[in-house]
N, C-alpha and C positions, 0 to 999 in steps of 0.2 A: 585631366585627370575625369575618367572616368564612371557611370551609374551601371552596372550590375543587375540585369534581375535577372535572375537566375530560375529554370521553371527545371525541377523534377521528374521521371517519366514514373507509370503506371508502380503502384501501388506505396510509392515515394511521399514525406512531407520534401516540406526546405530544408530540417534537418537532416538531410545528402550530401547542400552543399555543405554541408557545415566546415574542412578542411580545405576548402578552394576557398571557398568565401574570408576568412584568416591570411590566408595567404595574399589573395587580396584590397583588405582593409591595411595590412601588414603596408602594400604599397602605396597607400594614399588614395586606395579610387572606395566610391558607395559600392554598397551589395545590398539588395534587393533580394534573399529569398522568398520566392511563393508556395505554398501550403493550397493547394488546388484544393476548388470542392469540395466536399465527402469523402477527403481523402488525409490520413493523420489526426493531429487533432482536429482535424474539422469532417471527419469524418461521425454519421453520429447514425440514428434508428431510417430518414428519408434520402439517406445519398448515394442511393440505387439509383433515386432519383435524375441524380444528376446528369445536367449533360456540356459535349463539348462546347457549347455553346456560353454554357455559362463558363469551362475554361478559359475559355476565352474576352469575357465579361472582366474573373478574375487578376484577367494578366494587364488587363488596360488600366483599369482603377488602379494597382497599382504607381505609373506610370502619372497620370495622368491627378488623385491624389497629390504626392511624392509634392507633383510639379516636373517629375526630370523632365533631363532636356541632356542631352549630349548622350543616349538610353545604348551599351553594346544589351541585349534584349539573348539572351544562350533555353534553350533544350536540349533537353533531349531523351528520346526514343519517344514512347507517346506525345509529347508532348511538343513534337517540331508540327502537329501540326494544330493546337489552336495560338503556339507563337509565329505561327506566318501572318497567320492570320489578325491576330493582336501588332505585331511588326508591319500591316499597312496600317491599320487604326488610328495608330500613333503618329504616323504622316513625319514633319520635320525633326518630330525630341529624336528623332531614332537617326543612330550613326550606323549602327553592322547590325543585322541577327546570325548567329551563329548556333546550327544545329553540331550536337553534340552526336551521334551519328542514329540520328534519328527520322520518326518515317516524315514528309513532310505534305504540307496537304492540296488535296486538288480538290476547285471547287464539284460543289455538289457529293461527295466525294467521303465515306465516311473510314476512320481506322482499318476497318474488317474487309474492306471493301474489296482488298487489292490479295488478298488471300482464298488458297485457296477454299474449295465445295468441301470440303476431309477437312481442312484448319477453321472453315468459320461451325462445321457441325459439330466440331471440337470445344468453341467455348462458346455456340450456342449451348449447347447443354451442361456446360461450368457453369450461365448464369442460372441457366430455367433448373439448378438443382444447389444454388446460393443465392438464389429471390438475389437477383436481379443483377446478383455482379463479380466478379470478374477474382475471382481467389488470389492469391498472391503464389509466388513461386518457394517451393521447397528446396532447401536442404542443398540437393543433389541439383538443381539446375541451374549453379552454381562455377559448376569445378569449367576447366576451365578458362578460367576468364580474369587471370595474374589476380587474383583477390584475395588474400591474407586465408585462415580462418574467421581470426576474429572481424575481420571485412565480413566476411558473412554469417555468421551471429549476427551480426548488429543490422543487418539487413532483412534477416528473415526476422526478427527476435519487434522489429519498430512498422516490417511493413504490413499496411492494413488493404479489404479487398476489395480492387478499383469500381469503383460505379456501371457498369452493363452500358448506361446508355450511352457516357462518353464516348464510350472505340464504336459506335452503330451507327451515330447520327450524324450529318454530314455536315463538309463543312465547307464556309460560303468565303472565297473572298472579295473584298475588296478592289484587290489588288494583282493583278499576276506578281509570283511572287521572285520571277526571273528579273521585275523591274528592282529591288532590295539587292544595297551592298549587301553577298552573304559568303559568311562561309560553312561551306562544307563537315566538321569533322569526322572523321572514319576510320572509327578503330578497328583492327586489324586484324586480331585474336578473333571478328565479333563476323568474318569476310575478309576480305581479300578485296572485293569491288564495289562501289553503291551498287541501292539500286537502280533499275530502269528508270525509272522516276527523277532516284539527282541526277541520273548522266547527265538524261534527258538537259532541269536546268543547269546543269558547268557549262552550258553551250554559250552560257550568258555571257557577255564584258564585264555583266559586276557577281559572279560566282567565281569560287575558287577550293580548289578543293587539298586537305591535310591531313595529312595518315599519321595518326598515334600510336605505336607497336599496341597496345595489352584493348583489354575484352572490355565488353560491356558496359561497365558501369568507370571507368573511368576517374568518375568525382572519388572515389574509392582505393581502384588502385591502382593513381596516377595524377593527385587532387594539381604536385604543383607542376609537374608537364601541360595539365590541361591550362589552367592558369595559366601559363608561358603561354601558350595559345588563345585566349578567354581576350590577354592585354596586345598580343603582336599586330592582327592587323591596324590597319590604320585608319 
């Protein structure tokens, strides 16, 4: 049996993995959903100052404090950046990294460094208007992503503003991510092809690409299919 450490994307807490975690536990696995600092139950007045380096520490701490081995470390969306860094930090405790339609870390670059000038101006404007937070999406932003009305209502009601510093702080890699055994899950309703950065890493013999015909939030839209992909790699 495997230890799954599941890290949610922007605005979400460990609760986002509830349906997937239930399936994995029923199969006999141990599951550790992570709520990153500054989000969900860890959201507080100083949350805007939480950087993604703290999020790396959050993930490593879950692995080390529970003395986990044979770890599948999965990150969705934004959290692929701290997950990729944490995976290199935990050494032989790692079984596999799984990026769930996520960003991946590039040494010295942040989440927003690859954005267009217009995109950066937009998000920086949001941070300025909200006191250093990246505001959650509205219900209409989840349209056409294979989500039920109930799932959208749940996501919107439980999302919290995301710490702005975490999306502008650069990543620091202690080992190239291409050396780590990795599965990249591409959700096809959020774009048919992986990003240029992901495509480059997929040249590594350690990486594999799998596709899921759903939207960007498969833990809500297709939890059983996602759980099967998480358990699939050897």
